[in-house]
N, C-alpha and C positions, 0 to 999 in steps of 0.2 A: 620810138619815143624814148628820149633819155630819162633816166632817173638820176637826180642830182641831190646829194646830201651836202648841206652847208652848215657851217658852224661859225658864228660871228662873235668875235671877242673884242669888246670895246676897251681901249686902254687910255689912261689919262683922265678918268672920270672922277677921281677923288674918293672913290669907294670901291671896296672889293666886291660889292653886290652888283650884279649885272641884269637883274630881272626886269628893271624898268626899260632897259635898252632892248632886251630880248622881246618884251611885249610890243615895243614899237616896231621891231623888225617883223613880228608876227602880224601886226596890223597891215604892214605893207604887203606881206604875202597874201593875206586874206583878200585885199583889194585887187590883187593881180588876177584872181580867178583861177590860178593854178591849183591842181590837186596837190595837197600837202599832208604831211604827217609829222607831228612834233615828237621827238624822242628826248631822252634825258641829256644827250650830248650834242644835239643839232636838230635840223629839220630836213626832211626829204621832200623834194619837189618832183613832180612829173609833168611833162608837157613839152611845148615847143621850145627849142633852143633859145631863140631870140627873146621870148617872154621870160624864160628862166633868168637869163643873164641881164636883161633890163631890170628885172625885179631885184637882183643882187645889187645892181648899181643904185636903185631907188632906196634900198636898205642903207647903203653907205651914205647916201645923201641925207636921209632922215636922221641917222645917228650923228652925223656931222652937225646938223642943225640943232641937235640936242646938246652939243658941246663936246662930243668925243674928239679928242686931239689925235687919236690914232685908232685904227680898226684893223684887226687881223682876221681874215676870213679863210677858212679851210674849205675846199671844195673837192668832193669825191664824185666821180661820174661813172655810171654804168650805162654804156651805150651799146646795147645789143642790137645788131642789124639783121640777124638771120631770122628773127621772129619778133612779134610784138609782145612786150611785157609790161606789166603794171606793178606798182608797189605791192598791192594786195595779192596779186598772183604769185609774186616771188615768196611772200611770207606763207601763203597757203601751201605751196609746194614743199616747204620744209616742216610745216606744223601739222599737216593733214595726216592722220593715223591710218587712213584707208588705202 
């Protein structure tokens, strides 16, 4: 199962603040049913490839409808195929003191 971190930057909104757009993106993510974790610089998603990328498209569609003239999205993918991994498991392996 891939773990994908996305960072969406709306451009051409008339304001340096992007929190309204990030909240709208998060609403799309919540509706997707994907497991997700918000961090200060983006959002990590885990789940099916098709659901993840259709969710990214839905985010772009939602922000466009809000008036974004341009959207830059950075995507980082961890696609480990030799064993199943989760976001929580990756964090636990490096933070567990035992």
